[in-house]
Backbone as JSON Lines, residues from 0, in Angstrom:
{"i":0,"aa":"M","n":[-1.97,-12.11,-2.23],"ca":[-1.56,-11.58,-0.7],"c":[-1.18,-10.01,-0.51]}
{"i":1,"aa":"C","n":[-1.5,-9.44,-1.16],"ca":[-1.43,-8.22,-0.33],"c":[-2.39,-7.9,0.22]}
{"i":2,"aa":"F","n":[-3.75,-8.32,0.4],"ca":[-4.31,-8.25,1.78],"c":[-4.65,-8.55,2.38]}
{"i":3,"aa":"A","n":[-3.87,-9.96,2.98],"ca":[-3.52,-11.02,3.84],"c":[-1.83,-10.27,4.39]}
{"i":4,"aa":"V","n":[-1.06,-9.65,3.78],"ca":[-0.04,-8.64,4.22],"c":[-0.04,-7.8,4.93]}
{"i":5,"aa":"S","n":[-1.27,-7.09,3.99],"ca":[-1.53,-5.92,4.73],"c":[-1.96,-5.71,5.96]}
{"i":6,"aa":"T","n":[-3.41,-6.76,6.05],"ca":[-3.92,-6.62,6.95],"c":[-3.25,-7.29,8.88]}
{"i":7,"aa":"A","n":[-2.31,-7.74,8.15],"ca":[-1.23,-8.56,8.88],"c":[-0.28,-7.28,10.13]}
{"i":8,"aa":"L","n":[-0.08,-6.23,8.73],"ca":[0.95,-5.35,8.74],"c":[-0.1,-3.91,9.56]}
{"i":9,"aa":"E","n":[-1.3,-3.71,9.01],"ca":[-1.71,-2.92,9.89],"c":[-1.99,-3.43,11.54]}
{"i":10,"aa":"G","n":[-2.07,-4.54,11.89],"ca":[-2.53,-4.41,13.16],"c":[-1.21,-4.78,13.76]}
{"i":11,"aa":"Y","n":[-0.02,-5.25,13.65],"ca":[1.4,-5.2,14.18],"c":[1.36,-3.72,14.48]}
{"i":12,"aa":"L","n":[1.05,-2.93,13.47],"ca":[1.56,-1.31,13.49],"c":[1.06,-0.39,14.46]}
{"i":13,"aa":"S","n":[-0.4,-1.11,14.36],"ca":[-1.83,-0.5,15.46],"c":[-0.92,-1.05,16.59]}
{"i":14,"aa":"M","n":[-0.64,-2.42,16.6],"ca":[-0.42,-2.51,18.34],"c":[1.28,-1.8,18.79]}
{"i":15,"aa":"E","n":[1.94,-1.28,18.04],"ca":[3.07,-0.67,18.26],"c":[2.33,0.9,18.29]}
{"i":16,"aa":"G","n":[1.44,1.07,18.03],"ca":[1.03,2.48,18.08],"c":[1.08,3.24,16.78]}
{"i":17,"aa":"I","n":[1.43,2.52,16.33],"ca":[1.09,3.89,14.94],"c":[-0.54,3.64,13.93]}
{"i":18,"aa":"K","n":[-0.59,5.05,14.08],"ca":[-1.84,4.65,13.03],"c":[-1.93,4.35,11.64]}
{"i":19,"aa":"C","n":[-2.8,3.53,11.0],"ca":[-3.09,2.96,9.77],"c":[-4.37,2.27,9.63]}
{"i":20,"aa":"R","n":[-4.72,2.31,8.66],"ca":[-6.12,2.27,7.79],"c":[-5.93,1.34,6.78]}
{"i":21,"aa":"L","n":[-6.31,-0.11,7.19],"ca":[-6.44,-0.98,5.25],"c":[-6.92,0.02,4.48]}
{"i":22,"aa":"Q","n":[-6.65,0.31,3.17],"ca":[-7.28,0.7,1.73],"c":[-7.7,0.05,0.95]}
{"i":23,"aa":"K","n":[-8.77,-0.64,0.52],"ca":[-9.28,-0.89,-0.68],"c":[-8.54,-0.44,-2.18]}
{"i":24,"aa":"G","n":[-8.39,-0.94,-2.85],"ca":[-8.72,0.65,-4.04],"c":[-7.97,-1.07,-5.95]}
{"i":25,"aa":"K","n":[-7.77,-0.26,-6.55],"ca":[-7.31,-0.61,-8.14],"c":[-6.01,-0.02,-8.34]}
{"i":26,"aa":"I","n":[-4.82,-0.62,-8.99],"ca":[-4.09,-0.04,-9.21],"c":[-3.69,-1.07,-11.0]}
{"i":27,"aa":"L","n":[-4.28,-0.25,-11.92],"ca":[-3.94,-0.92,-13.51],"c":[-4.94,-1.09,-13.72]}
{"i":28,"aa":"G","n":[-6.72,-1.05,-12.69],"ca":[-7.37,-2.44,-13.33],"c":[-7.18,-3.26,-12.17]}
{"i":29,"aa":"F","n":[-6.93,-3.65,-10.97],"ca":[-5.98,-4.53,-10.9],"c":[-7.02,-4.15,-9.44]}
{"i":30,"aa":"E","n":[-8.23,-5.31,-8.28],"ca":[-7.58,-5.1,-6.86],"c":[-6.61,-5.1,-6.15]}
{"i":31,"aa":"H","n":[-6.77,-4.05,-4.85],"ca":[-5.32,-4.25,-4.32],"c":[-5.88,-3.6,-3.38]}
{"i":32,"aa":"Y","n":[-5.01,-3.69,-1.76],"ca":[-4.74,-3.2,-0.85],"c":[-4.08,-2.52,-0.47]}
{"i":33,"aa":"W","n":[-3.6,-1.09,0.65],"ca":[-2.37,-0.58,1.03],"c":[-2.93,0.14,2.13]}
{"i":34,"aa":"L","n":[-1.83,0.29,3.01],"ca":[-2.83,1.17,4.12],"c":[-2.03,2.77,4.33]}
{"i":35,"aa":"I","n":[-3.09,2.99,4.59],"ca":[-2.76,4.6,4.77],"c":[-2.1,5.43,5.78]}
{"i":36,"aa":"L","n":[-1.75,6.14,5.75],"ca":[-0.94,6.36,7.35],"c":[-1.34,7.94,7.29]}
{"i":37,"aa":"P","n":[-2.79,8.31,8.28],"ca":[-3.32,9.48,8.42],"c":[-2.18,10.56,9.16]}
{"i":38,"aa":"D","n":[-1.69,10.31,9.46],"ca":[-0.82,11.06,9.92],"c":[0.69,12.17,9.23]}
{"i":39,"aa":"T","n":[0.69,11.18,8.17],"ca":[1.89,11.51,7.46],"c":[0.79,11.65,5.58]}
{"i":40,"aa":"G","n":[0.24,11.59,5.85],"ca":[-0.59,11.07,4.13],"c":[-0.1,10.08,3.19]}
{"i":41,"aa":"D","n":[0.82,9.83,3.31],"ca":[1.37,8.47,2.16],"c":[0.86,7.63,2.84]}
{"i":42,"aa":"I","n":[1.63,6.45,1.56],"ca":[0.71,5.17,1.99],"c":[1.63,4.3,2.05]}
{"i":43,"aa":"L","n":[1.86,3.29,2.73],"ca":[2.36,1.85,2.59],"c":[1.68,0.95,1.91]}
{"i":44,"aa":"D","n":[3.26,0.31,0.89],"ca":[1.82,-0.8,0.52],"c":[3.16,-1.44,0.57]}
{"i":45,"aa":"A","n":[3.11,-2.78,1.44],"ca":[3.97,-3.81,1.53],"c":[3.91,-4.91,0.02]}
{"i":46,"aa":"T","n":[3.37,-4.97,-0.69],"ca":[3.43,-5.99,-1.97],"c":[3.51,-5.02,-3.46]}
{"i":47,"aa":"A","n":[4.3,-3.3,-3.06],"ca":[3.75,-2.87,-4.53],"c":[5.18,-3.48,-6.06]}
{"i":48,"aa":"D","n":[5.97,-4.87,-5.26],"ca":[6.26,-4.75,-6.25],"c":[5.63,-5.84,-7.57]}
{"i":49,"aa":"Q","n":[4.35,-6.3,-6.79],"ca":[3.55,-7.43,-7.85],"c":[3.04,-6.21,-9.31]}
{"i":50,"aa":"F","n":[3.28,-4.49,-9.52],"ca":[3.36,-4.1,-10.22],"c":[4.45,-3.43,-10.82]}
{"i":51,"aa":"Q","n":[3.79,-2.73,-11.32],"ca":[5.35,-1.75,-12.76],"c":[4.03,-0.67,-12.9]}
{"i":52,"aa":"K","n":[4.73,0.3,-12.59],"ca":[4.43,1.82,-13.11],"c":[4.47,1.61,-14.14]}
{"i":53,"aa":"P","n":[3.48,3.05,-14.86],"ca":[2.24,2.75,-15.6],"c":[3.25,3.16,-16.95]}
{"i":54,"aa":"D","n":[5.29,4.04,-16.98],"ca":[5.79,3.63,-17.15],"c":[6.66,2.69,-17.73]}
{"i":55,"aa":"G","n":[5.9,0.93,-17.08],"ca":[7.02,-0.25,-16.87],"c":[7.85,-0.07,-16.26]}
{"i":56,"aa":"T","n":[8.55,0.38,-15.45],"ca":[9.27,0.79,-14.31],"c":[8.58,0.39,-13.77]}
{"i":57,"aa":"A","n":[9.47,-0.88,-12.54],"ca":[9.55,-1.72,-11.63],"c":[9.3,-0.76,-10.61]}
{"i":58,"aa":"M","n":[7.98,-1.02,-9.43],"ca":[7.69,-0.84,-8.44],"c":[9.02,-1.04,-7.07]}
{"i":59,"aa":"P","n":[9.63,-1.11,-5.91],"ca":[10.04,-1.1,-5.03],"c":[9.29,-2.61,-4.6]}
{"i":60,"aa":"P","n":[10.52,-3.45,-3.65],"ca":[9.48,-4.68,-3.0],"c":[8.43,-3.85,-2.39]}
{"i":61,"aa":"V","n":[8.67,-3.06,-1.0],"ca":[7.62,-2.01,-0.77],"c":[7.52,-0.87,-1.37]}
{"i":62,"aa":"Y","n":[6.79,-0.18,-1.11],"ca":[6.64,1.13,-0.94],"c":[5.82,2.19,0.16]}
{"i":63,"aa":"V","n":[7.09,3.2,0.15],"ca":[5.9,3.86,1.27],"c":[6.22,5.6,0.36]}
{"i":64,"aa":"G","n":[5.79,5.68,0.4],"ca":[5.19,7.64,-0.2],"c":[4.05,8.35,0.01]}
{"i":65,"aa":"P","n":[3.84,9.04,-0.92],"ca":[2.64,9.4,-1.63],"c":[1.77,8.7,-2.5]}
{"i":66,"aa":"K","n":[0.64,8.66,-2.06],"ca":[-0.2,7.71,-3.18],"c":[0.22,8.04,-4.18]}
{"i":67,"aa":"P","n":[0.64,7.06,-5.81],"ca":[1.13,7.64,-6.76],"c":[-0.22,7.82,-7.53]}
{"i":68,"aa":"D","n":[-0.6,8.43,-8.59],"ca":[-1.52,9.22,-9.13],"c":[-2.42,7.86,-9.83]}
{"i":69,"aa":"W","n":[-1.6,6.39,-9.96],"ca":[-2.08,5.48,-10.75],"c":[-2.73,4.63,-9.87]}
{"i":70,"aa":"Y","n":[-2.96,4.94,-8.33],"ca":[-3.77,3.71,-7.17],"c":[-5.22,4.57,-7.13]}
{"i":71,"aa":"K","n":[-5.73,4.02,-7.63],"ca":[-7.21,4.21,-7.63],"c":[-8.32,3.64,-5.89]}
């Protein structure tokens, strides 16, 4: 669902004047999509909670912040 959620969110944010772009990448070997916020350099991952951090701790339901090292 990451593609569907991220694509819809990209369209909504763009209509609201918030610059963002869809990014395809991999997290721990799995294909994943998130948004890049070019004005801040942060990412917005609206489906982050489907993954755990490499140390096994849970990701928040929605992640906004610097791109983690394991996002490739």
